[in-house]
NUROTOR-813290 format. One record per atom (N, C-alpha, C): atom name; x, y negated, z. Coordinates in nm, 4 decimals, m for minus. Example, Ala and Ser with C-alpha at 12.3 -4.5 7.8 and 13.67 -1.06 7.14 Angstrom:
BEGIN
<a->N	u->1.3190	v->0.5690	w->0.7800> .
<a->CA	u->1.2300	v->0.4500	w->0.7800> .
<a->C	u->1.3200	v->0.3300	w->0.7800> .
<a->N	u->1.2850	v->0.2250	w->0.7080> .
<a->CA	u->1.3670	v->0.1060	w->0.7140> .
<a->C	u->1.2900	v->m0.0030	w->0.7870> .
This chain:
BEGIN
<a->N	u->2.6204	v->m2.1384	w->m2.0420> .
<a->CA	u->2.4427	v->m2.2641	w->m2.0351> .
<a->C	u->2.3509	v->m2.1622	w->m2.0242> .
<a->N	u->2.4056	v->m2.0095	w->m2.0209> .
<a->CA	u->2.2797	v->m1.8941	w->m1.9914> .
<a->C	u->2.2779	v->m1.8719	w->m1.8863> .
<a->N	u->2.4396	v->m1.8900	w->m1.7778> .
<a->CA	u->2.4564	v->m1.9003	w->m1.6636> .
<a->C	u->2.3485	v->m2.0176	w->m1.5508> .
<a->N	u->2.3487	v->m2.1240	w->m1.6161> .
<a->CA	u->2.2107	v->m2.2201	w->m1.6099> .
<a->C	u->2.0862	v->m2.1585	w->m1.5732> .
<a->N	u->2.1104	v->m2.1104	w->m1.7232> .
<a->CA	u->1.9461	v->m2.0772	w->m1.7772> .
<a->C	u->1.8892	v->m1.9892	w->m1.6797> .
<a->N	u->2.0250	v->m1.8611	w->m1.6030> .
<a->CA	u->2.0034	v->m1.7914	w->m1.5331> .
<a->C	u->1.9692	v->m1.8285	w->m1.3652> .
<a->N	u->2.0660	v->m1.9097	w->m1.2919> .
<a->CA	u->2.0380	v->m2.0156	w->m1.1963> .
<a->C	u->1.8267	v->m2.0676	w->m1.2280> .
<a->N	u->1.8037	v->m2.1188	w->m1.3105> .
<a->CA	u->1.7137	v->m2.1962	w->m1.3536> .
<a->C	u->1.6287	v->m2.0548	w->m1.3143> .
<a->N	u->1.6076	v->m1.9598	w->m1.3722> .
<a->CA	u->1.5292	v->m1.8638	w->m1.3691> .
<a->C	u->1.5254	v->m1.7210	w->m1.2391> .
<a->N	u->1.6019	v->m1.7724	w->m1.1547> .
<a->CA	u->1.5962	v->m1.7660	w->m1.0325> .
<a->C	u->1.4733	v->m1.8662	w->m0.9846> .
<a->N	u->1.5394	v->m1.9705	w->m0.9668> .
<a->CA	u->1.4861	v->m2.0591	w->m0.9052> .
<a->C	u->1.3704	v->m2.0478	w->m0.8780> .
<a->N	u->1.3020	v->m2.1326	w->m1.0213> .
<a->CA	u->1.1645	v->m2.0648	w->m1.0470> .
<a->C	u->1.0792	v->m2.0111	w->m0.9226> .
<a->N	u->1.1314	v->m1.8264	w->m1.0233> .
<a->CA	u->1.0607	v->m1.7391	w->m0.9673> .
<a->C	u->1.0671	v->m1.7548	w->m0.8027> .
<a->N	u->1.1555	v->m1.7780	w->m0.7548> .
<a->CA	u->1.1701	v->m1.8063	w->m0.5778> .
<a->C	u->1.0776	v->m1.8751	w->m0.5347> .
<a->N	u->1.0289	v->m2.0172	w->m0.6476> .
<a->CA	u->0.9841	v->m2.1398	w->m0.5657> .
<a->C	u->0.8821	v->m2.2046	w->m0.6383> .
<a->N	u->0.8844	v->m2.1265	w->m0.7364> .
<a->CA	u->0.7470	v->m2.1858	w->m0.8079> .
<a->C	u->0.6143	v->m2.1942	w->m0.6691> .
<a->N	u->0.5982	v->m2.1454	w->m0.6489> .
<a->CA	u->0.4809	v->m2.1886	w->m0.4985> .
<a->C	u->0.4789	v->m2.3053	w->m0.4435> .
<a->N	u->0.6199	v->m2.2477	w->m0.4204> .
<a->CA	u->0.6564	v->m2.4704	w->m0.3102> .
<a->C	u->0.6895	v->m2.5718	w->m0.3903> .
<a->N	u->0.7288	v->m2.5570	w->m0.5704> .
<a->CA	u->0.6870	v->m2.6808	w->m0.5965> .
<a->C	u->0.6270	v->m2.8473	w->m0.5589> .
<a->N	u->0.6120	v->m2.9194	w->m0.5597> .
<a->CA	u->0.5200	v->m3.0210	w->m0.5802> .
<a->C	u->0.4563	v->m3.0259	w->m0.7065> .
<a->N	u->0.3198	v->m2.9974	w->m0.7442> .
<a->CA	u->0.2420	v->m3.0243	w->m0.8842> .
<a->C	u->0.3111	v->m3.1896	w->m0.9948> .
<a->N	u->0.4236	v->m3.2527	w->m0.9226> .
<a->CA	u->0.4244	v->m3.2997	w->m1.0001> .
<a->C	u->0.5487	v->m3.2334	w->m1.0869> .
<a->N	u->0.6000	v->m3.1956	w->m1.0042> .
<a->CA	u->0.7351	v->m3.1111	w->m1.0927> .
<a->C	u->0.7029	v->m3.0131	w->m1.1786> .
<a->N	u->0.6007	v->m2.9361	w->m1.0749> .
<a->CA	u->0.5417	v->m2.8269	w->m1.2103> .
<a->C	u->0.4817	v->m2.9099	w->m1.3240> .
<a->N	u->0.4216	v->m2.9976	w->m1.2801> .
<a->CA	u->0.4119	v->m3.0694	w->m1.4432> .
<a->C	u->0.4845	v->m3.0808	w->m1.5507> .
<a->N	u->0.5670	v->m3.1393	w->m1.4528> .
<a->CA	u->0.6737	v->m3.2023	w->m1.5488> .
<a->C	u->0.7357	v->m3.0800	w->m1.5969> .
<a->N	u->0.8245	v->m2.9902	w->m1.5539> .
<a->CA	u->0.7891	v->m2.9046	w->m1.6075> .
<a->C	u->0.7095	v->m2.8573	w->m1.7388> .
<a->N	u->0.6204	v->m2.8329	w->m1.6740> .
<a->CA	u->0.5068	v->m2.8088	w->m1.8024> .
<a->C	u->0.5883	v->m2.8666	w->m1.9711> .
<a->N	u->0.5446	v->m3.0153	w->m1.9391> .
<a->CA	u->0.6137	v->m3.1116	w->m2.0589> .
<a->C	u->0.6685	v->m3.1066	w->m2.0888> .
<a->N	u->0.8087	v->m3.0761	w->m2.0341> .
<a->CA	u->0.9429	v->m3.0396	w->m2.1103> .
<a->C	u->0.9497	v->m2.9474	w->m2.2194> .
<a->N	u->0.8806	v->m2.8284	w->m2.0901> .
<a->CA	u->0.9132	v->m2.6611	w->m2.1379> .
<a->C	u->0.8038	v->m2.6067	w->m2.2505> .
<a->N	u->0.6963	v->m2.6319	w->m2.1946> .
<a->CA	u->0.6253	v->m2.5399	w->m2.3043> .
<a->C	u->0.4681	v->m2.5204	w->m2.1744> .
<a->N	u->0.3886	v->m2.4796	w->m2.1483> .
<a->CA	u->0.2993	v->m2.3894	w->m2.1167> .
<a->C	u->0.3095	v->m2.2518	w->m2.0801> .
<a->N	u->0.3839	v->m2.1666	w->m2.1999> .
<a->CA	u->0.5113	v->m2.0418	w->m2.1822> .
<a->C	u->0.5618	v->m1.9787	w->m2.0858> .
<a->N	u->0.6293	v->m2.1463	w->m2.0369> .
<a->CA	u->0.7912	v->m2.0591	w->m1.9276> .
<a->C	u->0.6873	v->m2.1051	w->m1.8313> .
<a->N	u->0.5690	v->m2.1417	w->m1.7761> .
<a->CA	u->0.5119	v->m2.1232	w->m1.6888> .
<a->C	u->0.3875	v->m2.0435	w->m1.7147> .
<a->N	u->0.3800	v->m1.9581	w->m1.7528> .
<a->CA	u->0.3313	v->m1.8543	w->m1.8136> .
<a->C	u->0.4103	v->m1.7498	w->m1.7349> .
<a->N	u->0.5439	v->m1.7598	w->m1.7777> .
<a->CA	u->0.7041	v->m1.6446	w->m1.8023> .
<a->C	u->0.7403	v->m1.6161	w->m1.6559> .
<a->N	u->0.6843	v->m1.7337	w->m1.5241> .
<a->CA	u->0.7567	v->m1.6996	w->m1.3794> .
<a->C	u->0.5848	v->m1.6284	w->m1.2849> .
<a->N	u->0.5329	v->m1.5820	w->m1.3608> .
<a->CA	u->0.4614	v->m1.4457	w->m1.2950> .
<a->C	u->0.5272	v->m1.3379	w->m1.3371> .
<a->N	u->0.5325	v->m1.2807	w->m1.4910> .
<a->CA	u->0.5886	v->m1.2296	w->m1.5209> .
<a->C	u->0.7992	v->m1.1674	w->m1.4665> .
<a->N	u->0.8483	v->m1.3089	w->m1.3911> .
<a->CA	u->0.9605	v->m1.2292	w->m1.3233> .
<a->C	u->1.0712	v->m1.3641	w->m1.3304> .
<a->N	u->1.1818	v->m1.3153	w->m1.3275> .
<a->CA	u->1.3339	v->m1.4427	w->m1.4085> .
<a->C	u->1.3256	v->m1.4402	w->m1.5555> .
<a->N	u->1.3408	v->m1.2523	w->m1.5879> .
<a->CA	u->1.4106	v->m1.1985	w->m1.6979> .
<a->C	u->1.3334	v->m1.2981	w->m1.8185> .
<a->N	u->1.1832	v->m1.3099	w->m1.7999> .
<a->CA	u->1.0881	v->m1.3574	w->m1.8884> .
<a->C	u->1.1183	v->m1.5270	w->m1.8861> .
<a->N	u->1.1484	v->m1.5673	w->m1.7563> .
<a->CA	u->1.1968	v->m1.6974	w->m1.7217> .
<a->C	u->1.3312	v->m1.7879	w->m1.8264> .
<a->N	u->1.3651	v->m1.6638	w->m1.7709> .
<a->CA	u->1.5516	v->m1.6880	w->m1.8715> .
<a->C	u->1.5342	v->m1.6639	w->m1.9999> .
<a->N	u->1.4178	v->m1.5380	w->m2.1025> .
<a->CA	u->1.4073	v->m1.5097	w->m2.2283> .
<a->C	u->1.3299	v->m1.6636	w->m2.2800> .
<a->N	u->1.2784	v->m1.7185	w->m2.2000> .
<a->CA	u->1.2099	v->m1.8420	w->m2.2289> .
<a->C	u->1.3336	v->m1.9263	w->m2.2687> .
<a->N	u->1.3790	v->m1.9748	w->m2.1396> .
<a->CA	u->1.4454	v->m2.0476	w->m2.1779> .
<a->C	u->1.5778	v->m2.0634	w->m2.2344> .
<a->N	u->1.5538	v->m1.9549	w->m2.2087> .
<a->CA	u->1.7192	v->m1.9582	w->m2.3986> .
<a->C	u->1.6454	v->m1.9686	w->m2.5634> .
<a->N	u->1.4796	v->m1.9643	w->m2.5791> .
<a->CA	u->1.4693	v->m2.0382	w->m2.6869> .
<a->C	u->1.4133	v->m2.0889	w->m2.6630> .
<a->N	u->1.4393	v->m2.1349	w->m2.6014> .
<a->CA	u->1.3641	v->m2.3502	w->m2.5494> .
<a->C	u->1.4846	v->m2.4686	w->m2.6351> .
<a->N	u->1.6798	v->m2.4128	w->m2.5447> .
<a->CA	u->1.7278	v->m2.4402	w->m2.6219> .
<a->C	u->1.7892	v->m2.5292	w->m2.5013> .
<a->N	u->1.9508	v->m2.5940	w->m2.5401> .
<a->CA	u->2.0333	v->m2.6592	w->m2.4001> .
<a->C	u->1.9127	v->m2.8133	w->m2.3506> .
<a->N	u->1.8477	v->m2.8268	w->m2.4144> .
<a->CA	u->1.8295	v->m2.9512	w->m2.3844> .
<a->C	u->1.7705	v->m2.9319	w->m2.2418> .
<a->N	u->1.6302	v->m2.8676	w->m2.2870> .
<a->CA	u->1.5669	v->m2.8486	w->m2.1976> .
<a->C	u->1.6235	v->m2.7920	w->m2.0823> .
<a->N	u->1.6966	v->m2.6915	w->m2.0814> .
<a->CA	u->1.7345	v->m2.6390	w->m1.9654> .
<a->C	u->1.8324	v->m2.7070	w->m1.9455> .
<a->N	u->1.8700	v->m2.8226	w->m1.9690> .
<a->CA	u->1.9867	v->m2.9153	w->m1.8816> .
<a->C	u->1.9150	v->m3.0151	w->m1.8104> .
<a->N	u->1.6861	v->m3.0724	w->m1.8629> .
<a->CA	u->1.6126	v->m3.1674	w->m1.8243> .
<a->C	u->1.5952	v->m3.0696	w->m1.7103> .
<a->N	u->1.5588	v->m2.9234	w->m1.7559> .
<a->CA	u->1.4956	v->m2.8688	w->m1.5984> .
<a->C	u->1.5427	v->m2.8732	w->m1.5124> .
<a->N	u->1.6752	v->m2.7835	w->m1.5008> .
<a->CA	u->1.7698	v->m2.8302	w->m1.4208> .
<a->C	u->1.8140	v->m2.9641	w->m1.3482> .
<a->N	u->1.7988	v->m3.0719	w->m1.4035> .
<a->CA	u->1.8520	v->m3.2521	w->m1.2818> .
<a->C	u->1.6667	v->m3.2009	w->m1.2789> .
<a->N	u->1.5900	v->m3.2065	w->m1.3138> .
<a->CA	u->1.4752	v->m3.1884	w->m1.2450> .
<a->C	u->1.5039	v->m3.1328	w->m1.1590> .
<a->N	u->1.4899	v->m3.0587	w->m1.1091> .
<a->CA	u->1.5267	v->m2.9697	w->m1.0200> .
<a->C	u->1.6270	v->m2.9291	w->m0.9389> .
<a->N	u->1.7865	v->m3.0661	w->m0.9085> .
<a->CA	u->1.8292	v->m3.0331	w->m0.9077> .
<a->C	u->1.9283	v->m2.9198	w->m0.8601> .
<a->N	u->1.9142	v->m2.8950	w->m1.0009> .
<a->CA	u->2.0590	v->m2.7545	w->m1.0297> .
<a->C	u->2.1945	v->m2.8038	w->m1.0901> .
<a->N	u->2.1704	v->m2.9072	w->m1.1852> .
<a->CA	u->2.2412	v->m2.9699	w->m1.2320> .
<a->C	u->2.3951	v->m3.0377	w->m1.1645> .
């Protein structure tokens, strides 16, 4: 699960500005605004927040982004 969380974190930091607003909204609904705020602080911040949120959230976001 840690490897998937790292993959998501890297993807979000690199591609956040390019993501459709609907995807950003969905991520915020799944994971809270804290994850969205972590994107501006970098990969490690997103990674740490994902691990706090747990496996279910990680899997849902991975699926949403097509990374699962």
